[in-house]
C-alpha positions as CSV (number, residue, x, y, z in Angstrom):
1,X,0.0,0.2,0.0
2,X,1.9,3.2,-1.3
3,X,2.0,6.5,0.7
4,X,-1.3,8.9,1.0
5,X,-1.2,12.1,-1.0
6,X,-0.8,14.2,1.7
7,X,2.5,12.5,2.8
8,X,3.2,12.4,-0.8
9,X,2.8,16.4,-0.4
10,X,4.4,17.1,2.7
11,X,7.7,15.1,1.5
12,X,7.6,17.6,-1.8
13,X,7.4,20.8,0.6
14,X,10.5,19.2,2.7
15,X,12.4,18.5,-0.2
16,X,12.1,22.0,-1.9
17,X,12.4,23.8,1.5
18,X,14.4,24.4,4.2
19,X,12.4,25.4,6.4
20,X,8.7,24.7,6.9
21,X,6.5,25.6,9.1
22,X,2.7,23.7,9.6
23,X,0.9,26.5,11.8
24,X,-2.8,27.9,12.2
25,X,-3.9,31.6,12.5
26,X,-4.4,31.4,16.1
27,X,-1.6,30.0,17.7
28,X,0.6,32.3,19.4
29,X,3.3,29.7,19.5
30,X,3.4,29.8,15.5
31,X,4.1,33.4,15.8
32,X,6.9,33.2,18.3
33,X,8.6,30.4,16.1
34,X,8.2,32.7,13.0
35,X,9.7,35.4,14.9
36,X,12.7,33.5,15.7
37,X,13.5,32.6,12.1
38,X,12.8,36.3,11.5
39,X,15.4,37.6,13.7
40,X,17.6,34.7,12.5
41,X,17.1,36.3,9.2
42,X,16.3,32.7,8.1
43,X,13.5,32.4,5.3
44,X,10.7,29.5,5.8
45,X,8.0,28.0,4.0
46,X,4.7,28.1,5.7
47,X,1.2,25.9,5.5
48,X,-1.8,27.8,7.6
49,X,-3.6,24.5,7.9
50,X,-6.7,26.5,9.3
51,X,-7.0,27.8,6.1
52,X,-7.0,25.1,3.8
53,X,-10.5,23.1,4.5
54,X,-10.5,19.8,4.2
55,X,-7.5,19.3,3.2
56,X,-6.0,20.9,6.0
57,X,-7.4,18.6,8.4
58,X,-5.8,16.0,6.0
59,X,-2.8,17.4,5.8
60,X,-2.4,17.2,10.0
61,X,-3.3,13.8,10.2
62,X,-0.4,12.9,8.0
63,X,1.9,14.9,10.6
64,X,0.8,13.2,13.3
65,X,1.2,10.3,11.1
66,X,4.9,10.8,10.5
67,X,5.7,13.0,13.9
68,X,3.4,11.4,16.6
69,X,2.9,15.4,17.0
70,X,-0.7,16.3,17.4
71,X,-0.1,20.2,17.8
72,X,1.4,23.3,15.5
73,X,3.6,24.7,15.4
74,X,5.2,21.5,13.4
75,X,8.5,22.6,12.4
76,X,11.1,20.9,10.0
77,X,14.7,22.1,9.0
78,X,16.3,20.4,6.0
79,X,13.8,17.6,6.5
80,X,14.5,16.9,9.9
81,X,11.4,17.1,12.4
82,X,12.5,19.8,15.1
83,X,8.7,19.9,17.2
84,X,7.3,22.6,18.3
85,X,7.9,26.0,19.7
86,X,9.6,24.7,22.9
87,X,12.1,22.5,20.7
88,X,12.9,25.2,18.3
89,X,13.8,27.3,21.3
90,X,15.6,25.5,23.3
91,X,17.5,24.1,20.1
92,X,18.4,28.2,19.9
93,X,19.3,28.8,23.4
94,X,21.5,25.7,23.6
95,X,23.3,26.3,19.9
96,X,22.6,23.2,18.5
97,X,19.5,25.2,15.8
98,X,23.0,25.9,13.8
99,X,24.5,22.5,14.0
100,X,20.8,21.6,12.7
101,X,21.1,24.3,10.2
102,X,24.8,23.0,9.5
103,X,23.6,19.1,8.5
104,X,25.8,18.1,11.7
105,X,23.0,17.4,14.8
106,X,24.1,14.9,16.0
107,X,23.3,13.2,19.5
108,X,25.6,13.8,22.8
109,X,26.4,11.5,26.0
110,X,25.3,14.5,27.2
111,X,22.7,17.8,27.1
112,X,25.3,19.8,29.3
113,X,28.9,19.4,30.5
114,X,30.1,21.6,33.0
115,X,33.9,22.7,33.1
116,X,34.9,23.6,36.6
117,X,33.1,22.7,40.3
118,X,32.9,25.8,41.5
119,X,30.3,27.7,43.1
120,X,28.6,29.2,39.0
121,X,29.4,25.5,37.7
122,X,27.8,23.1,41.0
123,X,24.5,25.9,40.2
124,X,24.1,25.2,36.7
125,X,24.6,22.0,37.1
126,X,21.8,21.0,40.3
127,X,19.3,23.9,37.8
128,X,19.9,21.5,34.7
129,X,19.2,18.7,36.6
130,X,16.5,19.6,38.4
131,X,14.8,20.7,34.6
132,X,15.2,17.2,33.5
133,X,18.7,16.8,31.9
134,X,21.5,14.7,31.3
135,X,24.3,16.7,32.8
136,X,28.0,16.0,33.7
137,X,30.3,18.1,35.4
138,X,34.6,18.3,35.3
139,X,36.5,19.3,38.1
140,X,40.4,18.8,38.4
141,X,42.4,21.4,41.1
142,X,45.6,21.7,39.9
143,X,48.5,22.3,42.6
144,X,49.8,25.2,43.8
145,X,53.6,25.5,43.2
146,X,53.3,24.6,47.2
147,X,51.4,21.4,46.6
148,X,48.1,22.3,48.4
149,X,44.9,21.3,46.2
150,X,41.3,20.8,47.5
151,X,38.3,19.3,46.9
152,X,35.3,19.9,44.9
153,X,33.3,23.0,45.8
154,X,36.1,25.5,44.0
155,X,37.7,28.4,45.7
156,X,35.1,29.9,47.6
157,X,34.5,26.7,49.5
158,X,38.1,25.6,49.9
159,X,40.6,28.4,49.5
160,X,38.3,31.6,49.8
161,X,34.9,33.0,51.2
162,X,34.7,30.1,53.3
163,X,37.9,30.0,55.5
164,X,38.4,33.2,55.2
165,X,35.1,34.2,57.4
166,X,35.6,31.2,59.7
167,X,39.4,32.7,60.6
168,X,37.7,36.1,60.1
169,X,35.2,35.4,63.3
170,X,38.0,33.9,65.3
171,X,39.9,37.3,65.3
172,X,36.3,38.9,66.4
173,X,36.2,36.5,69.3
174,X,39.5,37.6,70.5
175,X,38.1,41.4,70.4
176,X,35.0,39.9,72.2
177,X,37.2,38.2,75.1
178,X,39.4,41.9,75.7
179,X,36.1,43.1,75.9
180,X,34.5,41.3,78.6
181,X,35.7,42.6,81.3
182,X,33.6,45.7,80.5
183,X,30.3,43.6,80.6
184,X,31.3,41.8,84.4
185,X,33.1,38.5,82.9
186,X,36.2,37.3,84.6
187,X,37.9,36.5,81.5
188,X,41.8,35.7,82.2
189,X,44.0,36.6,79.4
190,X,44.0,33.4,76.8
191,X,46.5,32.7,74.2
192,X,45.0,31.4,70.3
193,X,46.2,28.0,69.0
194,X,46.5,28.3,65.1
195,X,46.7,24.3,65.3
196,X,43.4,23.9,66.1
197,X,41.8,26.9,63.9
198,X,43.3,25.3,60.9
199,X,42.0,21.6,62.4
200,X,38.9,22.4,62.7
201,X,38.4,24.8,59.5
202,X,39.4,22.2,57.6
203,X,37.2,19.9,59.0
204,X,34.1,22.1,57.9
205,X,35.4,22.2,54.6
206,X,35.3,18.6,53.9
207,X,32.1,18.6,55.4
208,X,30.8,20.6,52.6
209,X,33.2,18.8,49.6
210,X,31.3,15.6,51.1
211,X,27.9,17.0,50.7
212,X,28.7,18.7,47.2
213,X,29.5,14.9,46.3
214,X,26.3,13.4,47.9
215,X,24.3,15.6,46.0
216,X,25.3,15.7,42.2
217,X,24.8,11.5,43.3
218,X,21.9,12.1,44.4
219,X,20.5,14.6,41.5
220,X,22.2,12.1,39.0
221,X,24.9,14.6,37.8
222,X,28.0,12.3,36.4
223,X,31.2,14.0,38.3
224,X,34.6,13.7,36.2
225,X,37.3,14.3,38.8
226,X,39.6,15.2,35.6
227,X,41.0,17.8,33.7
228,X,38.6,18.3,31.3
229,X,40.1,20.2,27.6
230,X,38.2,20.8,24.3
231,X,38.4,18.8,21.5
232,X,36.3,20.0,19.4
233,X,33.2,22.6,20.4
234,X,30.9,20.0,21.3
235,X,33.4,17.3,22.3
236,X,35.5,17.0,25.6
237,X,38.6,14.8,26.7
238,X,38.7,14.6,30.7
239,X,42.5,13.7,31.7
240,X,43.5,11.6,35.2
241,X,46.3,10.0,36.3
242,X,45.0,6.7,35.4
243,X,43.0,7.3,31.9
244,X,41.8,9.9,29.1
245,X,38.1,9.9,28.6
246,X,36.2,11.7,26.1
247,X,32.4,12.7,26.4
248,X,30.4,14.9,24.5
249,X,27.8,17.3,24.9
250,X,25.2,19.2,22.9
251,X,26.0,22.4,25.3
252,X,28.8,23.4,27.4
253,X,29.2,25.5,30.3
254,X,32.8,26.9,31.5
255,X,32.9,28.2,34.7
256,X,36.7,27.5,35.8
257,X,37.4,30.4,38.0
258,X,40.6,31.7,38.7
259,X,44.2,31.1,40.8
260,X,46.7,33.5,42.3
261,X,49.2,35.5,40.4
262,X,52.9,35.4,41.2
263,X,53.8,38.5,38.9
264,X,57.0,36.4,37.5
265,X,58.8,38.1,40.9
266,X,62.1,36.6,41.3
267,X,62.0,34.2,43.8
268,X,57.9,34.4,44.8
269,X,57.1,30.8,43.4
270,X,59.4,29.5,45.9
271,X,59.6,31.6,48.8
272,X,56.0,32.9,49.2
273,X,52.6,31.6,49.7
274,X,48.8,32.6,48.4
275,X,45.5,32.5,49.5
276,X,45.5,28.4,48.0
277,X,47.8,28.0,50.9
278,X,47.2,30.0,53.3
279,X,44.4,28.4,55.6
280,X,46.5,25.1,55.3
281,X,49.5,26.1,57.2
282,X,50.3,24.1,59.9
283,X,52.0,26.5,62.0
284,X,51.2,30.2,62.8
285,X,52.5,33.1,60.1
286,X,54.3,34.8,63.0
287,X,55.9,37.7,61.1
288,X,53.9,37.9,57.6
289,X,54.8,40.8,54.6
290,X,50.7,41.0,52.7
291,X,51.8,41.8,49.1
292,X,49.0,43.7,47.7
293,X,46.1,45.7,48.6
294,X,43.1,44.4,47.5
295,X,40.3,43.1,49.8
296,X,41.9,39.4,50.0
297,X,45.2,41.5,51.0
298,X,43.6,43.5,53.6
299,X,40.9,40.5,55.2
300,X,44.4,38.1,55.1
301,X,46.7,40.9,57.0
302,X,43.1,42.0,59.6
303,X,42.2,38.7,60.6
304,X,45.7,37.7,61.2
305,X,47.3,40.5,63.2
306,X,44.4,39.8,65.1
307,X,45.3,35.9,65.6
308,X,48.5,36.8,66.8
309,X,51.0,37.4,63.4
310,X,52.6,40.6,63.2
311,X,51.6,41.9,59.4
312,X,52.6,44.2,57.3
313,X,50.9,45.2,53.6
314,X,53.1,46.3,50.9
315,X,51.5,48.4,48.0
316,X,52.0,49.4,44.8
317,X,49.6,52.1,44.8
318,X,46.2,52.7,46.6
319,X,44.3,50.4,48.8
320,X,41.2,49.2,47.9
321,X,41.0,50.2,44.0
322,X,37.6,50.4,42.3
323,X,36.3,50.7,45.9
324,X,35.3,53.9,47.5
325,X,38.8,55.8,48.6
326,X,37.8,57.8,51.3
327,X,36.5,53.9,53.5
328,X,39.6,52.3,52.0
329,X,41.5,55.1,54.4
330,X,39.2,54.8,57.0
331,X,40.4,50.9,57.3
332,X,43.4,51.7,56.9
333,X,43.4,53.7,59.5
334,X,41.7,51.2,62.1
335,X,44.2,48.4,60.8
336,X,46.9,50.8,61.8
337,X,45.7,51.4,65.1
338,X,45.2,47.6,65.7
339,X,48.9,47.0,64.2
340,X,49.0,46.2,60.6
341,X,51.7,48.9,59.5
342,X,51.8,49.9,55.4
343,X,54.3,49.9,52.8
344,X,53.1,52.0,50.1
345,X,53.9,53.1,47.0
346,X,56.4,50.4,46.7
347,X,57.3,47.2,44.5
348,X,58.9,43.4,44.6
349,X,61.8,43.4,43.0
350,X,62.9,40.0,44.8
351,X,61.8,37.6,47.2
352,X,64.7,35.2,48.3
353,X,65.6,33.0,51.6
354,X,68.8,35.1,53.4
355,X,69.4,32.2,56.0
356,X,67.8,34.2,58.8
357,X,66.9,37.4,59.5
358,X,66.1,39.9,62.6
359,X,62.5,39.5,61.1
360,X,62.4,35.4,59.7
361,X,64.2,34.0,57.2
362,X,63.0,35.1,53.8
363,X,64.3,38.5,52.5
364,X,61.8,40.7,50.6
365,X,63.8,43.2,48.4
366,X,61.8,46.1,46.6
367,X,61.9,49.6,46.1
368,X,59.5,53.1,46.9
369,X,58.1,55.3,43.8
370,X,61.3,57.8,44.4
371,X,63.6,55.3,43.9
372,X,64.5,54.9,47.6
373,X,65.5,50.7,48.0
374,X,63.4,49.1,50.5
375,X,64.2,45.4,52.3
376,X,63.2,43.2,55.5
377,X,62.9,40.2,56.6
378,X,60.1,38.0,57.3
379,X,58.9,34.4,58.6
380,X,55.3,34.5,56.1
381,X,55.7,36.4,52.4
382,X,51.5,36.1,51.1
383,X,51.3,37.2,47.3
384,X,47.8,38.8,47.4
385,X,48.4,40.6,43.7
386,X,45.5,39.4,41.5
387,X,44.0,36.8,40.2
388,X,44.5,35.1,36.4
389,X,41.5,33.3,34.7
390,X,41.5,29.7,34.1
391,X,41.7,29.3,30.7
392,X,45.3,28.7,29.8
393,X,45.2,24.5,28.6
394,X,41.2,24.1,28.3
395,X,41.8,24.0,24.2
396,X,39.5,26.4,24.3
397,X,41.4,27.2,20.4
398,X,39.6,24.0,19.3
399,X,36.5,24.9,19.7
400,X,37.4,28.6,18.1
401,X,35.7,30.2,21.2
402,X,37.6,33.6,21.8
403,X,39.4,35.7,25.2
404,X,40.1,38.9,26.1
405,X,43.2,40.1,24.1
406,X,45.0,41.3,27.8
407,X,42.7,39.6,30.5
408,X,42.7,36.1,29.0
409,X,39.1,35.5,30.2
410,X,36.5,34.6,28.3
411,X,34.5,37.0,25.8
412,X,30.7,36.9,26.4
413,X,27.6,39.0,25.9
414,X,24.7,39.7,28.1
415,X,23.2,36.4,28.1
416,X,26.7,34.6,28.8
417,X,27.1,33.4,25.2
418,X,30.4,33.2,23.8
419,X,31.4,33.3,19.9
420,X,30.5,30.2,19.6
421,X,26.9,29.1,19.8
422,X,26.6,26.0,22.0
423,X,29.3,27.1,24.5
424,X,29.2,29.7,27.7
425,X,30.9,30.9,30.5
426,X,30.0,32.2,34.2
427,X,31.7,33.4,37.1
428,X,35.1,35.2,37.6
429,X,36.3,33.3,34.1
430,X,33.8,35.4,32.2
431,X,35.2,39.0,30.8
432,X,33.1,42.2,33.0
433,X,31.9,40.2,35.4
434,X,32.0,40.9,39.5
435,X,34.2,38.3,40.9
436,X,31.8,37.0,43.5
437,X,30.6,34.3,44.2
438,X,26.6,35.0,44.2
439,X,27.7,36.5,41.1
440,X,29.0,33.4,40.1
441,X,25.6,31.1,41.6
442,X,22.7,33.7,40.2
443,X,24.7,33.7,36.5
444,X,24.7,30.0,36.3
445,X,21.2,29.5,37.5
446,X,19.6,31.7,35.2
447,X,21.7,31.2,32.1
448,X,20.4,27.2,32.9
449,X,17.0,28.7,33.0
450,X,17.4,31.0,29.5
451,X,18.7,27.5,27.6
452,X,15.6,25.0,29.3
453,X,13.2,26.8,29.3
454,X,11.3,29.8,28.1
455,X,13.0,32.1,30.7
456,X,14.9,35.4,29.2
457,X,16.4,37.1,33.1
458,X,19.7,37.8,33.1
459,X,21.7,38.9,36.2
460,X,21.7,43.0,36.4
461,X,25.1,43.5,37.8
462,X,24.3,47.8,38.6
463,X,24.0,47.2,42.0
464,X,25.6,43.7,43.8
465,X,26.6,44.1,47.3
466,X,29.8,43.4,48.5
467,X,31.8,43.8,51.9
468,X,35.5,43.7,52.6
469,X,35.6,41.2,55.8
470,X,38.6,43.8,57.6
471,X,38.5,43.8,61.5
472,X,36.0,46.9,61.3
473,X,33.9,45.1,58.5
474,X,33.6,47.3,55.1
475,X,29.7,46.7,53.1
476,X,28.6,48.5,49.8
477,X,26.2,48.7,47.1
478,X,26.3,51.0,43.8
479,X,28.0,53.7,43.1
480,X,31.7,55.0,45.1
481,X,31.9,58.6,45.5
482,X,34.4,58.8,43.0
483,X,32.6,57.0,40.8
484,X,29.2,58.9,41.2
485,X,31.2,62.3,39.9
486,X,33.0,61.4,37.0
487,X,29.2,60.2,35.8
488,X,26.8,62.3,36.9
489,X,29.2,65.6,37.9
490,X,30.3,66.8,41.5
491,X,27.4,69.8,41.0
492,X,24.7,66.9,40.5
493,X,25.4,64.5,43.6
494,X,25.0,65.4,47.3
495,X,26.5,62.6,49.6
496,X,25.2,62.7,53.3
497,X,27.5,61.0,55.9
498,X,27.8,60.5,59.4
499,X,30.1,58.4,62.3
500,X,28.5,56.5,65.1
501,X,29.7,54.3,67.8
502,X,27.9,50.7,68.0
503,X,26.0,50.4,71.5
504,X,27.3,47.1,71.9
505,X,31.0,48.1,71.9
506,X,30.5,51.3,74.0
507,X,31.7,50.0,78.0
508,X,34.7,48.9,76.3
509,X,35.2,52.0,73.8
510,X,36.4,50.1,71.4
511,X,35.2,51.2,68.0
512,X,34.1,54.7,69.2
513,X,33.5,57.2,66.8
514,X,35.5,55.0,64.4
515,X,32.6,53.5,62.3
516,X,31.4,55.8,59.9
517,X,28.5,55.5,56.8
518,X,28.0,57.4,54.2
519,X,24.6,57.8,51.1
520,X,25.9,58.8,47.5
521,X,22.9,60.6,45.9
522,X,22.2,61.8,42.8
523,X,20.1,65.4,42.5
524,X,16.6,65.0,40.7
525,X,14.5,67.7,40.5
526,X,14.5,68.4,44.4
527,X,14.8,65.0,45.2
528,X,17.4,62.4,46.3
529,X,17.3,59.3,44.2
530,X,20.4,56.8,46.2
531,X,22.7,55.5,44.0
532,X,25.8,53.9,46.4
533,X,26.0,53.5,50.3
534,X,28.5,52.5,51.9
535,X,28.9,51.4,56.0
536,X,32.3,50.9,57.7
537,X,31.3,49.0,61.4
538,X,30.6,45.5,62.5
539,X,28.7,43.0,60.5
540,X,28.4,45.4,57.6
541,X,27.8,42.6,55.5
542,X,24.4,41.8,57.3
543,X,23.4,45.3,56.9
544,X,24.2,45.8,53.7
545,X,22.6,42.7,52.3
546,X,19.3,44.5,53.3
547,X,19.2,47.5,51.7
548,X,21.3,46.4,48.7
549,X,17.5,45.8,47.8
550,X,16.6,49.1,48.0
551,X,18.4,50.1,45.7
552,X,17.8,47.9,43.0
553,X,14.2,49.3,43.4
554,X,14.9,52.9,42.6
555,X,14.8,53.8,46.2
556,X,15.0,57.8,47.5
557,X,16.9,59.7,50.4
558,X,12.9,60.0,51.6
559,X,12.1,56.6,51.6
560,X,15.5,56.0,53.9
561,X,14.2,59.0,56.4
562,X,10.4,57.4,56.8
563,X,11.5,53.8,57.7
564,X,11.1,52.9,60.8
565,X,14.3,52.3,62.6
566,X,15.4,49.1,64.8
567,X,16.2,50.8,67.4
568,X,19.6,50.3,68.9
569,X,21.2,48.6,65.6
570,X,24.3,50.0,63.3
571,X,21.6,49.6,60.3
572,X,19.6,52.8,61.9
573,X,22.3,55.5,60.4
574,X,20.6,54.5,57.1
575,X,17.4,56.4,58.1
576,X,18.9,59.4,60.1
577,X,21.5,61.4,58.1
578,X,20.8,64.9,58.1
579,X,24.5,66.0,57.6
580,X,25.9,66.7,54.0
581,X,29.2,66.6,53.3
582,X,28.6,70.2,50.9
583,X,27.6,71.9,54.7
584,X,31.0,71.2,55.8
585,X,29.0,70.5,59.3
586,X,30.2,68.0,61.8
587,X,29.5,64.1,60.8
588,X,29.6,62.8,64.5
589,X,26.6,61.5,65.6
590,X,26.7,62.0,69.3
591,X,23.2,61.2,70.4
592,X,21.2,57.8,71.0
593,X,17.7,57.8,70.3
594,X,17.1,60.9,68.6
């Protein structure tokens, strides 16, 4: 029995047209499919079934017989059945549509392969698995020059946010113990045991590593503990000591993060450590030089000093580049009071073992900006001079992925797409993205939702809150004062500010008037649009998190003024601003309940 004339009719259409859409006039998804092809500048042949009378019904019956699909749109490309709009949209999002047009679409081992087992990669993997996708994640940590390595979880869990915050907390406990007698507690002087802290921190990290592995297994995500390299745009080879394994994926996300710089300083690899090594040091660092002026340098110097190691910070130019410089200056003042030494406008030329000096075994030689030589000895030298993206050795050139020329980061658009349709990048490895764990997590989740649902959401990086966990924490969201002046002009902004003293430390006078907050506003026709918030004080991160939402929703200063304060708290300072910088009035608030 031969094929029906309607099947022959369909096959003839498919043979003579690259793209065929069988549609109906009332169907919104048919219009979406046509709009997608129009946006791609792809011509299509449309068969509108409900305008063809009885023939249209027979054609739809033949389509169901051929494809087992009852609904419209029913889409074909190069005579291959694609499905409905959902199938077309997902093919476009994942990059598979390009393969279909090129005639090279095939079956793959996985719907999604993620290279990198840090925060962004894990978030993307878990989101995709929850949507029913077949997911693999590849993760491998190259040991640091000192031999330090770690398990799944990336920088944040193993050598970043988590151990840093725990050691910061340890240093604050020391402060609390010194304050205790003022609150009536008998607190004899107590020493700190570095070895105990390191052991407990590492045990906590190992519990997180174990939890990640357990969750991956529970969610059906395949884990490859091997170094991943691109063979082509769909093929990855994972390299381990025992074997190399080749796998294929329809879509690939690169989320490999970054590692600390050594900056080609002679002797640095042999004689210095980085944050990769700090949290597993078996012995107290003692007299320590921290090279760098960013948040990693200041946070590390802050908690090390408070835990009993004398710290010196050597910085080439300014502290906390990119952050509000008034706040950076106040952090320097507070850290100097706590005993941290600062060596500024100085570059390191050489790090060597000198056999022992007054300050330690490691000699650091450098030069000040005016040419004066610098030299000193230390027990430990910590490099915190920026980070390099983990793109080297990934074989990205085999897939044709473009890198930013000066940073070697992967170039992406607003939707995390690289120049190759099925390859994406999120987190610190992507050019132009804030190097923060929550940014990578949100980018990974939203990317997967765009790939496999009809979501179009992508992260907005306009108001990203962050905190520098120095002994006196610095939280901020939005524009620094310098950036606001540069963007809007000095005459178009107003800065409200105030110092304050936290009640909880008032009996010990620890933070008397060292805490400070300011609100940067844009003048808008008699109103003040808030474009930046900054606070230096205890628990600044907790305070900043909530207020970040206000800025994201477009708050004005009057909204803060009308907000009921929780009293007594540090956060209430944002509801009480009265003094502007332009007025020149005293910004110290020496009052409690008014």
